[in-house]
C-alpha positions in Angstrom: 5.7 -23.8 -7.9 5.3 -24.0 -11.8 2.8 -26.1 -10.6 0.6 -23.2 -9.1 -2.0 -21.3 -10.8 -2.1 -17.5 -9.7 -3.3 -14.5 -10.7 -2.4 -12.5 -8.0 -2.9 -8.6 -9.1 -2.8 -5.7 -6.4 -2.9 -1.9 -6.4 -1.2 -0.6 -3.4 -0.8 2.2 -1.9 0.5 4.6 1.2 1.9 8.0 1.9 4.5 10.4 3.2 4.9 10.4 7.3 1.7 13.1 8.4 1.1 13.4 4.3 3.6 15.7 4.0 5.0 16.6 0.8 8.2 15.2 0.7 8.3 13.1 -2.5 10.2 15.9 -4.7 10.0 15.6 -8.0 13.8 16.4 -8.8 14.7 13.3 -7.8 11.0 10.9 -8.3 11.8 9.5 -11.5 15.0 7.7 -9.7 12.7 6.4 -6.4 10.2 4.8 -9.2 13.2 2.8 -10.7 13.9 2.4 -6.6 11.2 0.8 -5.5 10.1 -1.3 -9.0 13.6 -2.6 -8.2 12.8 -3.4 -4.4 9.5 -5.3 -6.0 11.8 -7.4 -8.0 14.2 -8.4 -5.5 11.5 -9.7 -3.2 9.2 -12.7 -6.3 7.2 -9.6 -7.0 6.1 -7.8 -10.7 6.4 -4.3 -10.4 4.1 -3.7 -13.4 3.5 0.3 -12.6 4.3 3.0 -10.1 3.9 7.0 -9.7 4.0 9.3 -7.0 2.3 12.4 -5.9 4.8 14.5 -3.7 2.7 12.7 -0.5 1.8 9.1 -1.9 2.5 6.3 -3.4 0.9 4.2 -6.4 2.2 0.7 -6.6 0.3 -1.7 -9.1 2.1 -5.5 -9.2 1.7 -9.0 -9.2 2.6 -11.5 -6.5 3.5 -15.3 -6.2 1.0 -16.6 -4.0 4.7 -17.7 -1.5 4.3 -14.0 -0.3 3.6 -12.6 3.2 1.7 -8.8 1.7 1.5 -7.7 4.9 6.0 -8.1 5.6 6.2 -7.4 1.1 4.8 -4.2 1.9 6.9 -3.3 5.3 10.1 -4.3 3.4 9.2 -2.4 0.2 8.6 0.6 2.3 11.5 0.1 4.3 14.4 -0.2 1.3 12.4 2.2 -0.9 13.3 5.0 2.0 16.1 3.9 3.3 17.6 4.0 -0.6 16.1 7.5 -1.3 17.9 8.8 1.9 21.1 7.3 1.4 21.5 7.6 -2.9 19.5 10.7 -3.2 19.6 12.1 0.0 17.2 14.6 -0.6 16.4 17.9 1.5 14.2 16.5 3.9 14.5 13.2 5.4 11.7 10.7 3.5 9.7 8.8 5.6 6.8 7.1 5.2 3.4 7.2 6.9 2.4 3.6 9.2 -0.1 1.2 7.4 -1.2 1.3 3.2 -4.2 0.7 1.1 -4.1 -2.2 -0.7 -7.0 -3.4 -3.5 -7.2 -7.2 -5.5 -7.4 -6.5 -9.1 -8.8 -8.7 -11.7 -6.5 -9.2 -15.1 -9.0 -6.9 -16.6 -8.8 -4.5 -14.4 -5.0 -4.1 -14.9 -5.0 -1.5 -17.6 -7.3 0.7 -16.0 -5.8 1.1 -13.1 -2.6 1.1 -15.2 -3.7 4.1 -16.6 -5.7 5.5 -13.3 -1.3 5.5 -12.4 -0.1 7.1 -14.8 -3.0 9.4 -14.8 -1.7 10.5 -11.3 -1.3 14.3 -12.1 -4.3 15.5 -14.0 -6.9 13.3 -11.2 -5.1 15.5 -8.4 -5.2 18.0 -10.3 -8.8 17.8 -11.5 -10.0 16.2 -8.2 -11.2 13.1 -10.4 -9.5 10.4 -7.7 -10.7 6.4 -6.6 -11.9 6.9 -3.3 -10.5 3.3 -3.4 -7.4 3.6 -5.1 -6.0 6.5 -2.9 -7.5 5.3 0.2 -4.4 4.4 2.5 -6.3 4.0 5.6 -9.1 1.9 7.1 -12.9 3.1 6.7 -14.9 1.1 10.1 -17.6 1.3 7.2 -16.3 -0.6 4.8 -16.1 -3.9 6.6 -19.0 -6.1 5.7 -21.2 -5.8 9.1 -20.0 -10.1 8.8 -16.7 -9.0 9.8 -16.9 -6.5 12.4 -16.8 -9.0 14.6 -14.8 -12.3 13.5 -14.4 -13.1 17.0 -17.8 -13.0 18.5 -18.6 -15.4 20.6 -14.9 -16.4 20.6 -13.1 -16.5 23.8 -10.8 -13.6 23.4 -6.8 -14.1 24.5 -5.0 -11.1 26.8 -4.3 -8.6 25.5 -2.2 -5.6 26.5 -2.7 -3.0 23.6 -5.3 0.0 25.6 -7.2 0.0 21.4 -7.3 -3.7 21.1 -9.2 -4.2 24.3 -11.8 -1.7 23.9 -12.3 -3.1 20.1 -12.6 -6.4 22.1 -14.8 -5.3 24.3 -17.4 -3.8 21.9 -17.1 -6.3 19.0 -17.1 -10.0 21.4 -20.2 -9.5 23.3 
């Protein structure tokens, strides 16, 4: 990998299950240390992480060999497991399915790091970055060319009812 140039920086955010305020201020710092360890154990470089009672922000650099969806699933799972077993919170820490992720240029890192550092202030004042706080897909955010990548293509047999509906609506 020494001969591959890459600057792959990401901001990832995810929520607690049902957006319940499960992250306690009393053990939040320890949870963030665990999160950083899990990122580094999987080949990433944690640049900044912070959490509110109902969600987490993570700024990191990843090598191009990492499959992002697997990576995020692994760090979410490992962090929750370690918090529940090592910190013994009053309520079991569980994450909501999914996450929000944006790629960043190196020049944007300081600004995003400050945003992550100042989470409590941003939430208290209601001055939130829509893109950095999003954890679920918003259909209108997809470019029109991306809405139907299968348009005109033959669709394989799909078992999931939601995917079937999507395929019918977007491939005709």
